[in-house]
Each structure stands twice: as structure tokens, then as C-alpha cells.
Backbone as numpy.savetxt, mean C-alpha at the origin, in Angstrom:
# Nx Ny Nz CAx CAy CAz Cx Cy Cz
36.74 -29.72 13.43 35.77 -29.29 14.26 35.47 -27.77 13.73
33.93 -27.66 13.71 33.60 -26.08 13.56 34.17 -24.81 13.99
34.09 -24.17 13.12 34.50 -22.84 13.68 33.36 -22.14 14.62
33.39 -21.97 15.63 32.42 -20.85 16.33 31.34 -19.70 15.58
30.18 -20.08 14.82 29.39 -19.25 13.98 28.49 -18.30 14.65
28.43 -16.71 14.22 27.71 -15.76 15.25 26.52 -15.48 14.25
25.57 -15.35 15.05 24.96 -15.22 13.87 24.22 -13.69 14.05
24.01 -12.72 13.24 23.60 -11.16 13.39 21.95 -11.25 12.71
21.93 -10.24 13.88 20.52 -10.12 14.32 20.19 -9.19 12.58
19.13 -9.14 12.07 19.06 -8.22 11.13 18.05 -7.42 11.48
18.11 -6.23 10.78 17.20 -5.19 11.19 15.62 -5.70 10.43
14.91 -5.15 11.56 13.25 -5.33 10.46 13.30 -4.86 9.00
12.65 -5.73 8.71 12.11 -5.70 6.83 11.95 -4.24 6.69
10.69 -4.01 7.88 10.40 -2.89 7.28 8.80 -2.71 8.81
7.92 -2.23 8.64 6.70 -1.86 8.96 5.40 -2.60 8.59
4.55 -3.24 9.33 3.50 -3.63 8.42 2.18 -2.63 8.62
1.51 -2.23 7.36 1.04 -1.05 6.99 -0.47 -1.34 6.37
-1.19 -0.95 6.80 -2.60 -1.42 6.56 -3.36 -0.31 5.75
-3.83 -0.88 4.74 -4.34 0.46 3.89 -5.76 0.06 3.81
-6.64 0.86 4.23 -8.42 0.58 3.88 -9.19 1.50 3.12
-10.09 0.64 2.10 -11.70 1.73 1.60 -12.66 1.60 1.68
-13.39 2.16 1.87 -14.50 1.75 1.93 -15.18 2.02 0.42
-16.09 0.80 -0.32 -16.34 0.93 -2.15 -17.81 0.25 -1.43
-18.29 0.14 -3.11 -19.31 -0.65 -2.98 -18.94 -2.64 -2.78
-19.67 -2.80 -2.28 -19.30 -4.18 -2.25 -19.44 -4.95 -3.93
-18.49 -5.89 -3.39 -18.53 -6.98 -4.71 -17.31 -5.62 -5.96
-16.70 -4.73 -5.78 -16.18 -3.93 -6.69 -14.40 -4.32 -6.29
-13.63 -4.11 -7.43 -12.88 -4.56 -7.76 -11.71 -3.51 -7.44
-11.02 -3.78 -6.36 -9.92 -2.57 -5.45 -8.91 -3.46 -5.54
-8.03 -2.69 -5.93 -6.62 -2.10 -5.84 -6.00 -1.52 -5.03
-4.62 -2.04 -4.24 -3.52 -0.87 -4.21 -2.23 -0.60 -4.98
-1.88 0.43 -5.49 -0.90 1.06 -6.15 0.00 1.84 -5.52
1.64 1.91 -6.17 1.92 3.11 -5.75 3.44 2.59 -5.89
4.18 3.51 -5.44 5.61 3.74 -5.71 6.45 2.63 -5.19
5.61 2.06 -4.14 6.46 0.69 -3.36 6.01 -0.67 -4.74
4.88 -0.30 -5.53 5.40 -1.78 -6.43 5.10 -1.37 -7.95
5.54 -0.19 -7.79 6.40 0.36 -9.30 4.75 0.92 -10.31
3.74 1.03 -8.95 2.75 1.38 -10.25 1.68 0.47 -10.93
1.94 -0.95 -10.83 1.41 -1.74 -10.98 -0.27 -1.75 -10.41
-1.14 -1.66 -11.10 -2.58 -1.76 -10.96 -3.20 -2.51 -10.50
-2.78 -3.97 -10.59 -2.92 -5.29 -10.40 -2.50 -5.90 -9.60
-1.18 -5.62 -8.97 -0.51 -6.19 -8.36 -1.25 -6.49 -6.48
-1.52 -5.54 -5.91 -2.40 -5.90 -4.56 -3.29 -5.67 -4.53
-4.23 -7.15 -4.89 -5.85 -6.58 -4.71 -6.18 -6.72 -3.31
-7.22 -5.39 -2.90 -7.80 -5.88 -1.77 -8.56 -6.46 -1.22
-8.99 -6.93 -0.55 -9.75 -7.74 0.53 -11.23 -7.25 0.81
-12.43 -7.53 0.72 -13.47 -7.53 1.43 -13.85 -8.92 2.07
-13.44 -8.74 3.40 -13.55 -9.96 3.87 -15.14 -10.10 4.30
-15.40 -9.06 4.61 -17.14 -9.10 5.38 -18.27 -9.01 4.43
-18.16 -8.92 3.28 -18.92 -8.18 1.78 -19.51 -7.28 2.58
-19.23 -6.12 3.01 -19.77 -5.29 3.86 -18.90 -3.74 2.84
-18.32 -3.83 1.79 -17.51 -2.57 1.21 -16.19 -2.15 1.96
-15.78 -2.89 2.98 -14.91 -2.06 3.56 -13.28 -3.10 3.53
-12.91 -2.61 2.44 -11.51 -2.91 1.46 -10.31 -3.00 2.55
-9.51 -3.53 2.92 -8.52 -3.78 3.66 -6.97 -5.13 2.81
-5.77 -4.48 2.45 -4.61 -4.71 2.27 -3.38 -4.18 4.05
-2.84 -5.53 3.88 -1.40 -5.07 4.62 -0.28 -5.37 3.81
0.51 -4.54 4.22 2.03 -5.12 3.68 3.04 -4.50 3.96
4.33 -5.32 3.85 5.31 -4.60 4.95 6.59 -4.10 4.19
6.30 -2.93 4.39 7.58 -1.55 3.59 8.51 -1.06 4.83
9.35 -0.62 4.13 10.71 -0.25 4.64 10.40 0.78 4.85
11.17 1.61 5.87 11.01 3.12 6.18 11.27 4.25 4.65
10.61 4.70 4.48 10.80 5.47 3.49 9.83 6.56 2.93
9.22 7.02 2.40 7.90 7.94 1.72 7.31 7.64 0.72
5.84 7.19 0.67 5.46 6.14 -0.56 4.40 7.12 -1.28
4.08 7.15 -2.27 2.85 7.55 -3.23 2.29 6.98 -3.64
1.31 6.68 -3.27 0.10 5.98 -3.73 -1.44 6.05 -4.40
-1.84 5.58 -4.94 -3.00 5.12 -5.40 -3.97 4.37 -4.90
-5.44 4.15 -4.56 -6.54 3.10 -5.55 -6.81 3.18 -6.52
-7.19 1.98 -7.11 -7.88 1.56 -8.34 -8.61 0.48 -8.02
-9.98 1.32 -8.42 -11.77 0.78 -8.16 -12.62 0.84 -9.32
-12.97 -0.90 -10.36 -12.94 -0.88 -11.28 -12.36 0.03 -11.88
-11.12 0.02 -11.92 -10.37 0.42 -13.44 -10.36 2.23 -13.22
-11.36 3.13 -12.01 -10.35 4.05 -11.92 -9.67 4.58 -10.66
-9.02 4.89 -11.17 -7.99 5.44 -10.12 -8.55 6.74 -9.02
-7.93 6.92 -8.04 -8.43 7.80 -6.63 -7.37 8.22 -5.88
-7.23 8.80 -5.21 -6.85 9.02 -4.15 -7.19 8.77 -2.49
-6.44 8.63 -1.97 -7.32 7.66 -0.39 -8.05 9.02 0.35
-9.08 9.22 0.32 -9.99 9.92 1.00 -9.92 10.30 2.20
-8.93 9.06 3.04 -8.56 9.64 4.38 -7.64 9.54 4.74
-6.72 10.13 3.80 -5.40 10.78 3.62 -5.17 12.26 3.49
-5.06 12.55 4.19 -4.65 14.26 4.31 -3.08 14.75 3.58
-2.57 14.06 3.21 -1.18 14.15 2.69 -1.22 13.85 1.30
-0.75 14.65 0.09 -0.70 14.57 -0.73 -0.03 15.22 -1.49
0.43 14.81 -2.90 1.67 15.46 -3.94 0.80 15.45 -5.63
1.06 16.25 -5.86 0.51 16.50 -7.43 1.93 15.42 -7.86
1.43 14.95 -9.01 2.11 13.94 -10.08 2.29 14.74 -11.31
3.08 13.84 -12.49 3.53 14.33 -13.42 2.22 14.17 -14.30
1.08 13.49 -13.69 -0.27 13.79 -15.30 -1.29 14.76 -14.41
-0.94 15.77 -13.13 -0.99 17.05 -13.06 -2.01 16.80 -11.97
-2.54 15.17 -11.55 -3.30 15.03 -10.57 -2.42 14.62 -9.41
-3.38 14.32 -8.24 -2.98 13.96 -6.91 -2.44 12.57 -6.65
-1.63 12.29 -5.38 -1.39 10.90 -5.49 -1.51 11.18 -3.88
-1.62 10.31 -3.11 -1.63 10.48 -1.58 -0.31 9.92 -1.19
0.16 10.03 -0.14 1.71 10.23 0.28 1.50 9.41 1.89
1.96 8.65 1.79 2.42 8.14 3.53 3.87 8.03 3.67
4.07 8.37 5.02 5.63 8.02 5.20 5.62 6.84 6.03
6.65 5.77 6.26 6.80 4.58 7.07 7.91 5.37 8.16
7.98 4.85 9.57 8.83 5.46 10.38 9.33 4.11 10.63
């Protein structure tokens, strides 16, 4: 006979966070940041309606993250985010806190 097994409920792995950016339709738009080791090609954003509104949703653990958008090869901060930090290159990174 098998021993009774207890199932542990695990804490959620994180929260769903949606990032969005307005850019010219048919642009190549990516999200990069501390959550993906600043890989500029890992998280492609989608413009599902071909109207220039790019979005992506990630599940992120609690914490603080720096991020930027890469639009057609040019790095830029989130124009809708009011929280920025200076990086080691002397430019700014957008900052988000996931609670």
C-alpha cells in the first residue's frame, strides 16, 4: 500500500505583466531588460491589429526590473513609464516593480 501523499500548493511563479508601445506599423519591436539578460531579440512584441500598438505579456516573479524597447534596432525607454534609472552607459532604463 502506498503512503498518503501530500500535495504542496506552490506560490504563484509570478505575475502577468503586459508591456505596450506605440510605434509605426510593420516595425520590428522587442522588449529587453534585466529579466532576459538584456537579450534584444528574445521577446518580440506583436501588433495584432496592424495599428502600431505593440504588446507582450510576461510572467515575472516579484522584484524590480530595468527594461527598454528595441524598435528597428534603436533602444529606447518606455515613454509611458515615469520611473527611470541611469545605467552604466550613461543613458536611462525604464524601471518596473512587480509585487
